[in-house]
N, C-alpha and C positions, 0 to 999 in steps of 0.2 A: 404488407408482408406479414408474415407468421414467423415469428421470432419465438423461441424458447432461450432464455435468456437462466441461467444456472449457476448459483452459489452457493458455497458451503457457508460463508457469511452472512449473517443472521443482520437484518437492516437496524435493529436498535445496537447493533455494536458500535459504539461512536472511535472504529478504524479507517484507514486509507479505503480497504479491499470494499467493505460495506458504504461506503460514501459515494466510489468509483461505480461501483453496480446502480446504486439509488438514483444518479446522477443520469445514467445513460437509459436505464429503465424510463427515466421522467423525459427524457428528451425525445427518445421514441416516438412515445404515447402521445407526446401535446402534439407530431407528426401527424400520427392516425394511424400507426403501425401497430397489429394485433398482437401484444408482447404479455408472454406469462411469466412472471419470475418465479424460478422453483427454488425454494431455500428452505433453514429449518425454519419451523413455526411451533407454537404451541402443540404439549403431546395429545390435548384432547381436539377432537375435532369442529366442537360448537364456535371455537377462540380462534379456527385457520381462515385465513385467505386461498383466494386462488390461488395453487401451484404452492403451499407452503406444504409441506411434510411433519409427520410428528418427530420430534425432538429431543432430547432431555439435556440440559445445563450440565458445562463440565467442571467439576470441582477445580477448585483455586485459576481457573480461565474463564475468561469473558465470552466464550463459545458454545455451541450446542450442537452435538451429534443426531445428524439426522439420519434417518431410515434412508437407503440407496433407492428411491425410485427415481425412475425415467422418466422425462414428459411422457401424458397418455395420448396426447391429441395431435393429428397429422401437423406438423410446421415445415417451413419453408431453409430457416438456420436453424441452431443450435451452436449458442455462443456461451461458450464454459469460461467462469472468473475463478477456479480453484481447482485445486486437484485432489480435496475428499473425497470422502462415500459419494455426495450428489454431482459433482463435478467427474468423477470416474464412470458413473452411470451414464450422465449423459453425452460423454463422448464416444461409449459403448452401444448406446441405444442408437445415435446418430450412424456412427461406421457400419451397425446393421443394417440399417433400412437405405445406405446412401445417401444418409442428408449432408450436406456442406457443413461442417463444423470450424467454429472460430474460436482461437484459447487466448486469452491475454494472462501475459504474464507479472500481473500483480506483485510477488514477493518473491527473495529473493531467496528459495528453500534449502541451497546448497550452505548458505553462510549465516542462517536461521537455525538449522541442525544442530549446532553447536551450542543454542542456548534454551531450544525446546524439543526433548526426549520426541513428543507426539510427533515432530516431523520425520524421522527415522522411522516411526511404526505406519504411520502414513504412508511415508514408502514403499515400504512391505507391502502393506496391501493394496495400492495400487499396482505395484507390479504383477503382483497376482493376478488380481481381478483382467489386467489387461494382458496375460499372458507371458509374461519375464515366470522360466521356468527356474526360479533361484532356488539352489539348492542351500543346504543349513547353514555351509558357509558364507555363501551369500546375508541370508539374514543377519549370522554373528558381524558379517563385518559394516552393514548398516548401524547397527547397535552402538559400534563402538567407534570414538574420534580417530580420523588416519584419512590415508591415500586411498584406505579400501572404502570407506564408507560415501565420500566423492563419485568414486569410479563407478560404483552402482548408482548414487544418484544419478548423474550425467546417465546412464545407461538407462535409467528411469526417464527424464528428459527427451532422450532418443526417441522411447517407447511413446511418451503423450503424442510427440509433435507425430507419431507417424499415424496418430488417429483425428491430425487437424487439418483441415484444407487452408489454413494460415494463420500465422501466431501474431497477434499484436504483442507491442511492448511499449511500455507508455512512455521511456524515453531512449535514446541511442546508445547509453551505456546497455540497459537491459539489451539491445537491440545486441550490443558488441559479445554480451555476456553469454549469450542463447544461437549465436552463431555456429557452435561447436556442435551443438546438438539437434538442429537444425534441420538436414539434411537434405533432403527438395522442399520443403515445407519453404514457402515465402514468410518473409519478414516483414513487417509491414508496423514503422511506427507511427503510436497516433496515440498522445496524452489525452487524458482527463481534464475535460475544462473546470475550471471556476466560477460556480456562480455567483449571480451581483451579491455587495453585501448587505446583509440583514438590517432593517431598524432595530438594534435590541434596545430591550426595557433597559437596561444600565450603560450609563455614557461613563466616559472616563472618569470625572471626579467623583459619581457613588462610588463606582467598585473599587477607585483607587482608596478611598473613606471606610467600604468595609473591609479591603483588606490592611489597613494600616500602614499606607502608603504614604506620604506625603504628597501633594499635588506639586510640587516642583521637583522631585526625585527622578533621579534616569531610571528606567524600568527595561529590562531586560527579558525578552519572553521565548518559553521554547514549551512546546506542541506536541505532545504526545506520552508514548512510555519511559518508564522512567529506569528498563532494563538493559542488561549491558550491551545490547548491539545496537542500542542508540547511545552509547557512549556519553550517559554521566557524569563521569569522571573529570572526562575532558572539560565539559561544559562548568565546573565548579571549580576546578583548577582556573580556567579562562575567567572565570568571575570572581575569584580572585586577587587575577595582576587588575581587573579593572577597578574592584577597589582601593585599589594603590592610588590611583590616578583621580576617581570618584568615590569617594566615601561612603556617600549618599545612596549610591545607587541600590535597587534591589533588582533580586529573579525571581520572578514567577514561573516554574514549572507547573505545565498544565494538566492531565493526564496521566498523571505517575499513580495506578491502582498498587502496581507491585513494586516491592524493593522499597519501599519509604524507610524502613528501617536504616538500610545503607544507602541511599544517600542524605539521610539526615548524618550516619556516622562521617560520610565525606566529607560533607559541610562544616564539621566542626573542625575534620581535622585541617581544612583550610582556612578556618577563622571566619566563616560566610553564614554560619547557621544563623546567625539575627537577621542576617538579611533575605533568605529565602523564604518564599511562599511555596508550599510543595501543597499541589488541589488534585483532587479526585477528578474524572471527566465528568464532562458538563454536557447536556443536551446539545444538537447542533446548531441550533436557535441561541445557545449563549454564547458560544466559543467567539463570535464577532464583536463584545463586547470586551472581553482580552486583548484584543487586536487592538481596539480604539486605545487602550490603556496604556498599553507597550509603547515603547520607542524602539526598540530592534528586534527582530526574532534573533534567535540565535539557533542553528543548528550543525549539530555534532554529528548525527549519524552517518555512517559508509557507506550501509546495508539496503537503503533504502532506493527503490526503483525508477521514484519519480518525486516523490514528498510531496505531494499534497498540501501541504501546510505553507509550502513557499510558497507557491501561486497563489492560496487565499491570504495568505499576509501581503502580499501585494497587490491584493484588490482592493484591500484596509487603507492603502498608503502607509504600509509600513516597512521601512529597510530589512532586507534582511544576509545576514552574515554565515557562513559557512565552509566547511572543512571540504567538502569532496569534490572532488577537480572534476569526477566525470558528469556531474549534476550542476554545473556554471550555469549552460545554455536556459537562457529561458523559451518556452514555445510559444511559437508565434512570431518572434521578428528575430531572434537570433543574438540577440545579447545576452553578456553575461552578466550574471551576480559576483558581490564581491567575495571572493573567496581566501584561506590563510591557510600553511600550511599546518598541519592536526598538530600543531604543541600549545601548552598556555599562552606560551608566551606571544607567540604571533597570534595566534585566534584573541585573545587578549586584545592585543595593541588592534586590530580590528575592527573590535568591538568598538573599543576606546574613540578611535576614530570616529565610527558610523553615530556615537552619543554625541559628538563636541564637532564635528566638522560640519557647517552651516549646509556649505556647497556640496561636497560629497552626501549628504543624504539626500538631499533636492534632486542630485542626480539619481540615485539609485530609485529613489520612488518615482520621479518619473518614469524612467526605464520599466521598473516594474508596473505599472498603472499601464504603459501603452502597451505592456506584454500580454496582457492579462488581457486589455479589449481586443486582444486583434485573434487570441485564439480562442474565438466566443464557443460558445455552445452550438450555433448553427453552421457553424465551422466545421466541428467534432462531427456534428451529426451529418451535416454532407459527403466529407468521408467517409463517413462508418456507413453509412445507407450506400455508399456508392460502393465498396468493398462487399457489402454482403450479397449487391446486384450481378459482380461479376464472378462469384463462385459456383464452380459447376459442379454436378452431383456427383457423388465418390465411389466407388465399388468399393465391395467386401476386399480385392483384392487389394488396390488401392493401399489401404487400412493394413496389411500387410507387409511385416518385414522381419527377417533375420534379425533375431536377439543376441546379445552374447551370451555366455556362461553355459552356453549349453544350450539356451531356450530360446522360442520366439516371441514376437510379439505380435500377437494375434486380436482382433476384434469381431472373429466370426465365433466367437463362443458364444452358446445361448443361455438367457438370462436364468 
């Protein structure tokens, strides 16, 4: 099968979308499918790989902004993973040629719009390119927090799905969120699988020594950004609760590139700055050492659509504690993860129990490993390929719907 994978997230970016795309592409290629990944690449041609498009780094962000070039060669399926310039180009290219299109919804754009001004800007671009004839007042509403912005983002979601043969969501939580936008577009829940643990160069003892953590100290680990949508304030407040019971406990926050000063100020306010290890992102092949070094993964985000770090931690035998009640079910087995109310007292108590109650820890670790084994890469690949094979060709008329705000959502524009 000839498949175009399209992503505005370049593979060197250590975040969930890039990880999901890389996993999908690797599994498809290993199975013999002809896959071209269209994603941002270096600016100069001689350094770009097939499918990569010229791009520039975005100041203060780990992103690259690519030229909106669509796929060039004939394909059987276009699988879009993002809604930036490349993703929109892929949707329009496929709709104009009657190629079935799969869209995976990796990011809660409505929730993230409150924290990232580039999301409303990107939404305005996507809507205009896809045929939503927004007026000045619609663009003004997108630029301002509130119900008007949310209404326009939902309208854009409907327009995106009108260009899509089937929508993949990585969790039931995300499927429920997207159901209001789906219309006649089928929604399929298909989580990204977790790769087998790597044999890292650093073991538990050496990494703890490098971080200045005692060999027997309880260690909590958080992996990901320290930006507001990940709720680092709750993490630090709960950690302060843990320290009251376990004064030697340490917190490692891996992946903090932005908001580092704010996190340190919050840690000082809670009196835990001396036990906080704030680390910048590391390459994927070095993340496993941090899972092995820790005793519990602490996950305070409620805006994730899957939370890949949850399954990654479980693959390394690390118990998970979380506050998002909509993501508690593990892919594969239907078992649930330990969850607490999103308060410092409740989450701190759950973390303390997972650090101290041996029987509870053993059960959580056992269930986590079983779920990772059950939702394997082979199972994910079989479901994805079966989905691709059942997609019928799409006519341009099918990708045209009446749009809100006096416009239309049409794929029949020319390039």
